[in-house]
Steps between C-alpha positions, in 0.01 A plus 500: 500500500570823688838360595579427135401854404726646766784274385464609135473864610826472695669341199378781275623763746849348476475508120406873519801582716733304274364659182537853642868458585710777344200689362387850598153410626284568803441134558350550848215708356449241225468218757246706693293540180501131411523325838128460567425365154809279502373305801209371287722319250538131572688427178850639463471572124172690535653708776799571279273608212322737738831653611614546140174674413535735798866571423414595142245749631782679684709567188533861382777746403589557864504129589653301210653237730160339552546350153813313618317397817209358298748323271666329797163381627420365155836322493414322825196364325709388202754331727224315684333380176832386350590311817168314497516418127866398515470324835762679707487679836487878452552572872877471473552626144303693241633301204510124461750283310581648157604160365172341612307785336677441168447124517134540595409753228702306242304185589175698469597622152528865604880542491717400206706185546810704406566595862552143614673410175749788492562577868620253762317464831800656675478805271126535560550473876772765479265733315230424755737610777561828313129588506446787742143525636581843648501638145122449506487805727576717193150452357213746525154346528420566133833346406464175693131464416574537127793258511314240707171501311644507147851362489594262781485136392199311634371150442215442255246570775659844552638405842803701620831317475769738378594803714639836377871439549463158341352662188809722473732202546308288248530780241873534572558125466284472189679781316847374597440129438721481189792707631844343543490290817828647621328833569129419480452506878645849523274621216190355668603680820542829312163467327330420833673801658366729226144367521462452876620853577246629244781675313342370178199308377458260211217540250158362590522185280841414650373573849199276447649217294869458590560152633157371401398240245283737294512853360776701335719777643479783244273800538418628154514410133470696175366346181515645147207401280549473124237595243361152437218285633754235603703748705192657663360167622840358594560812706166466677581139593848591625359787706241268657774254601714774654202657677410164652844491659479848649672716237400852403506556124582791273386457138608706201225499234629781278581266211136392457313662212237762577124496457405524132831360376499235230533125555654300215427792268132533597444864594352614832481153653714536816333571834823649639660446841198556727338153459835331573548716809152400618610138466797573725262670741300175521823305553594729790166431666475129419856387576556635849826480692460180701164621628653803676426778247407563140769479237681829446559605138614835359459563126714761322426676170686767301353849499518507117292178464167567331310322781655720772182700571286191562789354700516804729127466571523131599476558876250785506179439693266643235444433131453172312590218739577275201803727448615485864747274683486586869728226635816569302737795535605723213829662406582737215835509315604861436778623269666835566343634181151457642589680824652784296179530299293503821721772643470720188133406439591346167344229286538125541443220250352155561584199283428133452825308573401230248462751218835659589667158470324426170553839332813641664690174547592565863342488846477844659514354853849362426655849501579758767668840512867437572547861617264732680328696222619293205526142387366217289151483656399850396658449159290186440191662655530799265540263204168343604337845509618572145396157366150436353389278789125431515504462880668834568293733719598839641399608853615775736768345727349675802168321438672162540673628814169621642358154443799347682453731799124449513553125523772546764279708727215250464690170513863579591625379160645504235857468621751712306790337315749747346639267236778720356661564838470132591669384180769768506601371842467130412828337605433211258383690193737285290258204523154653495247771573269571793137548399331541839530437873345251738194506726669738746708710253843432654629237255654603166667215309536384140187346349399318183207278399534125458445389141303186406697304239324173422281219625550138396433139600796304631503116493127508419426544872631839613403846376793740524476881489818694435565860602780748470505628860487871572622692804231437763602728787527366855566719804655362817466749784613578854528829686720679752327634811653850486355611834692226680797401281633852432499637859664176619769529230466151350468566124855381424427166667137475392506565123749223404290231671181650360633496141614139547155400629333665201741338255435158653125542447571485125653151520268354764174633361251281316311700237198361311594683177807376312574828324492678838747244637726556199488881534568472873823308433595716199502829693504380864308820581435600860317789662661617821271764645437707810224593739483720810607826334263720703598301810868571430438872443317518833778318689763723336299816572470599132177661383342370179455833320864608512806504277671305778265204438570515125877504556474219754309287247775568244782406740332195653388342173842555346643301790239226457575487125873476562465216752250313279714524186808396696316201648382383157852544360646288781239231441594503132863448594395204715227341285521653152328792324152499348499365141430834327765701689731565203384803306295636791555844652651317796768345279585821313493730802226710337272436800740681733569780252128569444447526876790743537688276743846653473675478836778248564277256690255472213775487234661211686166316517439562129833337413422205728163455328665505157748236616276272708158555346161538671299212638173684435389704197254711699545583867287757680123558501294667771171310538192605702570231768221621729434155650862419580548853638208427737673182616826689558321782684603779264354725230424375149749544216609862438150629581405742776299337775123501457446673837691510832215288640251300294323166474629232265190332363469174306214255456587322824630774732514865601822573689617837640843607372737777605798627304817312600715661772242774540570738789535872568810515275358321197133604513543821304669313213224238492230766530577601140342175382404367156213731407654807663858485378586699186517246216751715314756421771417130464582524129831673577594224745415231247693673225802503733473128580404402143849606387641206695234241422550300181132397490217710644293599802140435607420866555149614596350847475278587799251769404162632619204414281447876459840551336490723195585331171775756437673407828486125430628567148793698642589204725512265201705746296742551789539122546576459129739799481698389806570156355259270682451178305156412636230617737257266676154584637344842525346449842228757560300555816122485511486830687694823539845481655578717795812717459544419131657833408716370214209380283338842502797672342 
């Protein structure tokens, strides 16, 4: 037994030396610390677990490379498990036969049969030869642990089969399966290049489900609920089906009549929106996402809706629990007129949307201000004020805003949706209106409710229900890793393959809701996003709270917009434009004129778009992408990092994390972290990038819980004035923030 222990110890020492290669570590001191304990481990895997644990204890701001060291140890464990489960010898190679993996997991019902049906064995072997195990060295420990425990394909007993580079190749092959065979191999290679170098990540559903027999690939959906019992219950059923398959849902409920409204002429009978929201709350809890987490549903309501006050109290921890819904998220739809009234401490009026339809003959939510300061919404709103509406109630606008901010400091929500700005910038305003955003506030696309038409018996055996389908929004996401792709100068190569991958999701995807499938094909909307902004600033030596950072955001996102639009135009030339292209701002050139794109490069692109069309109606959306940013070893979205050194905690782990590429040059930029950095500069940066983003941005405010109401109000007013379309969470600390000078002013 002692001999076996010594043998395993020697093997582990070799693993240590191999894992430390190329890293700035005092590996001799580490071996001294662990050597005595290591000699007690008879089993290789237990010894490896011990080494990983000790390596993680070494991680801090001064020693970030221990995270890569721990990742390499963890990879050795993965390689060993895969070799055992797939029956190959891992002594000579880390990865086994790619073709055998595909055949095995197809036989087990894990992989889709499309791989073996659409690709030849020679093609699969060629792709297997392209797989580069050395790319696994790019992972931090948090990155590889997250990828391995959540996304790599296993058998039904959760045994390891697929390895990291195989996941990237499977995604590449899955998304390119229907491309022309004359260039499909090259496109698979390009997609693998983009993924394996961590220049980009696909959205979580695509990462988890691509190539598999179950699950869909889209991230988020937005439903519009009509003011009828049929629509309310149909919507709940649809949301349950989407939630089961891993989708996050945004729900617009502003059309539903308020509490005290009439039903079929009977006065005061309606219970309003709150009971229906509580039903959605129960759906979120009951229909979880494949057992991994609760369903995620955000409900949006207009700030003029008579139920708005009860709505804003939904997530508070005190009060009548029968009027609470703690498991959904809330969002409020805000016209410019309301923000103006808040700013001047004016009055605001609440109405019942049903009474407006009955008495006024129009729906107030169907209008927006076409210009800043004037337009059809305020005209219709003022008509409602003058009309003898029974539901009309006057309140100080600031009181509603105080209620919004109180809820935000207690629960983080409601999210803010600036509906006039969103609709003014809607590139497809010719075919619809945008009522609200999605769960994460980055998607803004045309919406409309589905309408129930009739139900009848066919052939005395089949009951048929007929609907007029509405626009049920679907968002298909992936994101550029700015901290890696920009310094390495690959955007021109990266974005065309990324747009193609996103566009292919639309055709490959299997959605459980027919109206969502129809809307997906009608607009072919994608959401190309970014993460790693703070990482990029640190690498470039640009401090957050500077005009230089604002200008850099402006320049960089203009470049990303140009490359994305050009890529979609070229795809349109190759495959055809989206069905609703004619009449859009793309087709008329109004999109480019509104953005102020006037130089020769942009003018040339505008003319090409007019001539060739656009493949996708909507293009760019910056999502939170915190999980995929972890996998890629960068910072989340456009947010500042939480801290230069912190612990990432979930139910099943607590892992130390350092800011990416942290050293003596970047530390000072990272030191101004989320709760320290001046949020007013964050708004300026987002206003600069929002100019170039046709959809929106998941933008968080980070504030101390002691922030004065006047300061938080000023942040919201600044965000609105500077043209932000949405804001996401107000994330407040549970204690005072050191060095928070900005929030005292």
